[in-house]
N, C-alpha and C positions, 0 to 999 in steps of 0.2 A: 385900152385893149381888154376885152372881156376875159374872164378867167378861163373859159373853155378854149379860147384862142391861144392863151398863154400856154395851157397844157399841151395843145397840139403843136405849138412851136417848140416846146421843150422836147417832145417826142421826136420831132424832126431832127433836132440838134443831136440827140443821143444816137439815133439809128444811122445818122449820116457820118458819124465819126468812127473810122475804122478801129481805132484803139479800144474803144469801149466794147465793140463786138468781139475783138480778140481776147480781151481780158476776161469777159464772161465765158467765152469758149474754153479758155485755159482753166478757169475755175472748175468747169464741168469735167474736163478730161483728167486734170491732175487729181481731183478729189476721188473720182471713180477708180482710176488706175492704181493710185497708191492704196486705196482701201482694199481693192482686190488683192494686191500684192501682200499687204500686211496680214490679211485674212488667211491667205494661202500659207504664209510662213507660220502663222499662229497655229494652224491646224497641224502642221508638221512637227511643231515643238511642244504640243500639248502634253504628250506622254512624258516629256522630260521635266514638266513642271512639278513642284512640290504640291502636297495636298492642299496647303493654304492657298496657293495660287490657282489651283484648279477650282476650288470652291468660289473664288472671286472672279473666275473667268466670265467675261461679259461679251458674248458673240455679237450683240447689237453694237456695243460701243467700239469693238474691234473693227467692225466694218466701216466706222466713221473715222478711222485713223488718218485718212487722207484729208480730212477737213482742216487739220492744222496747217497744211501747206496750201490747200485750195483757198483758204481765207486770204492768203496773200494776194491772189488775183482779185478777190472781192474788195480788198482794201484799195488796190490800184484803181479799180473801176469807180469806187465811191469818190476817190480823190480827183480823178480825171473829169468826172461828170461836172463837178463844181468848179474846179480850178482852171480848166482849159480856157474858159473865157477870159480869165485874168491874164494868163500867160500869152494869149494872142491879142489882147487889147479889146476884144469884142464886148467886154463887160460894159463899156460906156454906151455902146449902141443898144445893148439889151436893156439897160436901166433907163435909157432915154425912151425906149418903146414901151417899157413897163415901169413907170415911175413908182408904183406901189411895191416897195421892196419885199414886203411880206408875201404878196401874191407871186412875185417873181421867184423868190426862194422856195416857197412851199410847193409851187407848181413843179419846179425842177425836182425837188425831193420826192414828191408824190409819184411822178413818172418813173424816176430812177428806182425808187423803192419797190414799185409794182413790178418792174422788170426784174429786179434782184430777187423778189419773192417767187416769181414764176420759175426762174432759173434755179434758185436755191431749193425749192420744193422738188422739182424734177430731178435735180442732182441727188438730193437726199434719198428719195425713193429708189433711184437707180443704184446708188451706192449700197443701200441696204440689201436689195435683192441679189445683186451681183456678189457682194461680200459674203452673204450667206451661202451662195452657190459654191464659193471657194472653201467655205468651212465644212462642207459636207455633213457628216452626221453630228457635228457640233453646232449646227445652225439653229437659229431661233426662228419662230414663225411670227408673222405680222399680227396674228391673233393672240399671241402670248401676252401676259400681263405687262403693261408698261412699254411694249415694243412700239405700238402705233404712236404713242405719245412721244417716244424718243425719235422716231423717224420724222414726224411733223415738226418736232422741236429742232431737228437738224436743219430743216429748211428755214425756220424762223431765226436760228442762230446765224446762218449765212446772211440773211436779210439784214439783221441788226448790225452785223459787222460792217456791211456796206453803208448803212445809214449813219452809223457812228463816224465812219471815215468821211462822209459827206459833211457832217457837222464840224469836224475838225478842219477840213479843207475850207469851209465857209469862214471859219475864224482866221485861218492863216493865209488864205488866198494863193499862196505859192505851192505848186505841185511838189517841187523838190523839198521844201521845208516840211510840208505835210507828210510826205513819205519818209523823210529823214527822221521824223518823230514817231510816226506810227509803226514803222518796221521794227526799230529797236524795242519799242514798247511791247509789242506783241510777241516778238521772237527772241528777245533777250531779257529785258527787265522782268516781264511777267514770269518767265520760266525760272529766273534766279530767285525772285521773291517767293515763288510757290514751292521751291525745292530746298530752300535753306530753312532749317528749323527755327531760327530766330525771327524770320519774317513770313513764315508759312501762313500764319493766321491773317496777315495783311493781304498776301497774295490771293487768298480765297475770294476776296471781294473785288478783284480786278475784273473787268468786263468779260474777257475771254474765259477765265477760269470759272467764274460764276455761271456764265451762260452755257458752257459746255456740259454742265451737270444735267441739262435737259436730255442729253443723248445717252445718259447712263440708265441701265435697267437693273444691273446687279451692283449693290453697294458693297465695297470692300469691307472685310471684317473689322479692320482697325480704323475705319473712317469715322471721324468725329465732326464733320462739317455741319455747322449749325443751321443749315437750310436744305430744302429738298430741291428736286428738279425745277419746279415752277418758281420756287423762291429764287433760285439762281438766275433763271431767265428774267425774273422781275428786277433783280439787282442790275443785270446787264441793260435792261430797258431804261433804268434810271440814269445810267451813264450816257445812253443814247440821247435821252431827253435833255440832259445837261449840255451835251455837245451841240445839239441842234439849236437849243435856246441861246447858247453862246454865239453861234454863227449868226442867228437872226439879230441879236442885239448889236453886234459889231457891224453888221451890214447896214443897219438902220442909222448908225452913228457916224460912219466914215464915208468919205468920198470914194467913188469908183476909181480904181487904179489898176 
């Protein structure tokens, strides 16, 4: 089967599965709604902040507060795209039709990543503009220094989260096992490591904490992170490359199950 046919086949698989459509829709709604809510609450509480907190107030980053929860849906999307065929047993038929496993995997990842990129970018821009609307006179403008970079970076962050999840799912094959590792990793382990003084410096190099730097415009006064926004996204990209490479190597070496 030619590569173009494989890509079209993967597109058909993704859009025909209701769960993938629902997870992406959830990512959009949750990210935007929570971002608007946190932005509105932040506006109301701004006058109660101390001088130090007001100087570090980042209206752009505030509007992306919903990303921390919206990425949950992107993780589920990434896992389901890859592991659905394993859970249903269709992987045998897929690999029989496309024996070149590299073509099979990277066609799947390319289609799913392109879809995640479109959804992530649309969500990021909508989240920013609606969040700034809630912030009123505290709002930032898309033309301000660093703001456009942060908004575009928000879309890239969501895309990389989905792609990282695809790589992990390709390694583990099981949707339950993949989600059972990814959910605690992003929502428990990462937060603990990043907020405990003894492990804070380690936590900075985890994919979500490093990648989320791209969405910051105002650097907190006491921040001593040794990399900038693009450096953080680069660290996240290295995690993604490692996960995808691991999925490819394991797919090449083992039988379809």
